[in-house]
N, C-alpha and C positions, 0 to 999 in steps of 0.2 A: 804672792805672785799676782800679776795682772790678769784680769779676765773680763769678759763682757758679761754684764749682769743686766737684768731687766727691772725697770721701775714699773712693775705691773705689765699687763698684756695690752697690746695695741699696735700702733704704728711704729715705724723704725726709730722715731725719736725717743722711744721707751728704752733704747739700748744705751748703755754707758760703760766706760771702762772703770774698773775699781780694783782695789787690792783685797784679795781673799786668801784664806789659808791654803797652803800647798798640800795636795792630797798625798796619802801614803798608800803604797801597794799592799794588798792583802794576798792571801793564798791564790796562786795561779795567775797573779797579776804582775804587770810591770808599770813603772812610771816613765812616761816619755816627756823629755824636754822638747816642746813643740817648736819646730821651725816654721811650719806652715799648716794651716787648715784650709778649708774651702767652703763655699756657700752652696747649700742645696735647698731646693724648694721646700722640703719639710721644715727647715729652719724657720722660714717665713711663716709657715702655718703654726708652728709651735710658739713663735713670738706673738702671734695674734691670739693665742690662747685656745687653739683648737687641736693640739696634737701633743698631749702630755708624754714625757719620756716613760719607758717601762719602769715598773716599781723597782726602787732601789738604785736607779741610775742617776747620774748627775743631771741637774736641772739646767746646767749651762748649755747653751746652744752648741751645735757642731757635731757632725756624725763621722768625720774622718780627719786624720792628722798624719803628718810625717815629721820625723825628728830623730832624736838620739835617745836610746834608753839610758836613764841615769840611776835607776834603782829597780830591784826585782824583789818579789815576794819570797818568803823563806823556802817554798817548795818548788820554785821555778828552776828548772835545769836546762831548758832549751834556749834560754835567752840570757844575755849578759850586758852589763853596763858598757856603753860605747858603741853598741850596734845601731846602724842606721835602719830604721823600719818605717813602714807606713802601717796604719791600724784602722780597723773599723771599730768605732765606738758608738754606744747608744746615747751619748751625750758627753759634754765636757770639752769639745774641740776648740772652742773660742777662748783659749787660755794658754798661759805660758807652760804649764805642766798639766798632763792629764793621765788618767789611769786607763789601761787597756788590758784585756785578758791576753796572756802570752800566746794563746792559740788563735787570737784574732789579729796577730801581727805578721807581717811579711817583710822579708829582707828587701831593701831598695837596691835595684841593679845599679852598677857603677855608671852606666850611661845616663841615668836620670838624676836631676836635681831633686832636693827635698820639696821644693815648690811644685815640681811636676808630680812627684810621688803622692803629694797630698790630694791629688785629683783622682786617684785610682779606686780607693776602697769602696766608696758609696756608689759611684756611677757605673764603673766597669763591672763590679760585682752584681749590681742590679741588672745591667744589660745581659750579662752572662747567664744569670739565674733565669731570667724571664724569656729571653730570646732563644737561648740554647737548651737549657735544662728543662724548662717547662714548655717552651714553644717549639722545641725540636727543629730548630732552624736548619740543621744539617739535612733534613728531608724536604726543605721548602725550595720550590722553584722561584717563588716570588714573595716579597716581604714588604709590608707597609709599616713605616715607623713614623708615628706622629711626633710633633714637638721639635721640628727641625731647628737645629742650632743650640738646643739645650744640652746640658751635660750628659744625661742618659742617652739622648739621641746621637750625639757625636760619638760616644763610646760604642753604641750599638752599630752604627755604620762602620766604624773601624773594625769591630769584631767580625761583622758579616763579610767585609772585604777580605779579611784574613782567612776565615774558616769556611765560608761558603761563597767563594769568588764567582761562581757561576749564577748565583741568584740575582734576579731582577729586583732592584731596590726602588721603592716609592716612598715619598715623604710629603708631609704637610708642613708649611712654615709661613711666617710672615713674609710679605713681599720683599722687604729689604734683605732678607736672609736667603732667598731662593738660590741665587747664583753661588753663594758660598756652600750651600747644601749640595748643589750639583758638583762643585769642585771637590767636595769631600769624597764623592763616589756614588751619590744617589743618581739613578738613571732618569727618574721622573719626579719633579717636585711641583707642588701645587700651593697656590696662595689660599690659605684656609679661609680668608675673609671674602674672596671674590670667586672662588671656584668650588664646585662640589666634587670632592675627591672621589666619591663613589661613582658618579657618572663618568668622570674622566678615566678612572681605572677600568671600569667595565668596557668603555670604548676601546681603550688601548689593549685589552686582553681578550677582545672578542667575547665579552660577557663572562669569561671564566672567573675573573677575580684573582685574589691573592691567597696564598696558603697560610700566611701568618700575619697578624697585626699586633703591634705593641702600642697600647693606648694609655694615656694619662689624663684624658679629658673626662671620660665617664659618660654620664647620661646624655649629654649633648651629641655625642658621636655614636651612640649605640645602634640606632637604626641604620645609619649609613655604613657602619662597620659590618653589620650583618649582611647588608646588600653587597658589600665588597668582598666578603669571604668566599673563597671557592668551596666546592664540595670537599668535605673533610677538613676545612680550614680551622685555624685556632686563633681565638682572640684572647690575648693576655692583658688584663686591666691592672694598672699599677697606680692609678690616681683618679681623683674626682674633681678636677678643677672646673669642669662643666656640669657639676651636679652628681648626686649619688643615687638618684632614683629615676628609672625610665621603664618604659614598657618593652619587654622582651617578646619578640615574635617566636613563640615556641614551635609553631608549625614550620617556619623557615629553618630553625635550628635542627629540627628532626629530619626534615626532607634533605637538607644539605649536610647532615651529619656534622654540624659545627660544634666545636668545643669552646666553652667560655671558662676562662681560668682567671681567678682573682689572686693577687699576690702582694704581700708587704714584706719587706726585709727587716725593718727595725724591731718588730715585735716577735720575731722568731726566737726560739730558745737558744741560749748560747752554744749548746753542743751542735745544733743545726748550722749555725753561722760558722762555727769552727770547721765543720765538715765541708761546707761550701767553699770556705777560704782555702782549705787544703787542696780541693779539686781545682780551684782557680789557679793556685800557685803552680800546680803541676802542669796544667794545660795551657794557661795563658801567659804566665810570667816569663817564660822563655822568649815570647815575642817582644816583650818590653826589653829584656836583656839584650836581644839582638838589634834593637832599634827599629824593628818593623812596626811596633806600636809606640806611640808617644802621645801623651795627653795634650789636648788643645786648650791653651790658657787664653782667656779673653782679656783679663786684666789682673793686676796684683795690687792689693789695697792693704795699707797698714791695719793691724788689728784694731787700733783705736778708731778707725774710720769704718768699722763694720756696718754701721747704719747706712753709710753711703753705698756699700756693696749691696745691701738689701734693696735699697731704692733702685739701683741699676737693674737688679734681677726683676723687680716688680714692673719696671718700665720695659722689660724685654730688650735691653740694650746689649746683652752679652751674646757671644757666640763661643760655646765651649764653657770653660770653668772660670769662675771668679775666685781667685785665691786670696786668702788672708795671710799676709806676712807677719808672723808672730814674733820672731827673733830677728836680730841684726845679722844672723849668719848668712853666708853667701848662697846657701842652699845646697852646697856640696858637702 
């Protein structure tokens, strides 16, 4: 089968397409003939050599796929060949076939193409876990979502608009993406290069701040995130693009009763992921089935051109998801 392999770690030109052996499903697993995968920021970090897959998982890039099951392990009774599914995988997505746990798969609603379905598992699960289950967004009057235009951000905005429609939404983004972020449903968007979001939000909220922040920048944002949080506010950190170490003002955290929550999805035990996926399927998938939720696709790139997709993400050219078209199927 064709797959993207790495000639060592480094820049995007380390990626190439090659022929490798087709994997076989083991107990509790299915093999998916991949129609589409998608590009996520952790893929770029892994390609650079800074984010190894969990022990025993495929070293091929790719954390989510959509396609058709073509083989099942001996003890799998809840899945069968021919089913359209999307799946969360800990690696192996940039390939024509990949292995997924059967309980990490979700049926693809009829309204969605497989290319659209390939955008759900990593970003919408991440947004749901961190904004709703950990961040308790249903109790938030106001929410700040950093990274305007990225896959997790667009998913988080859509989920907030569905499940907490009364919340005031704030975002940071590059100047070129601000209007699209507002069009998506954010009430107040700030240019992270030219504006100080903490000062802007404190002015807009009469110094109250926001109840919840989702942040992927890390150290660079910590002080301003603390300034921005309201009394009893929650900061959920899911990335360290701006550094991993910073000084925390413990006095502010105590006086304002702030909660600091760190979260990673990929390294969670399989049974935790399965439980999260089951809750997500019950609560969120009906919104996809009805058409209320639909992934935002920025571009569709052939699997062989995955390096170009990585360069586009590194340049910040995308809004929503960059999809890798793996097969010649129409996506239906």
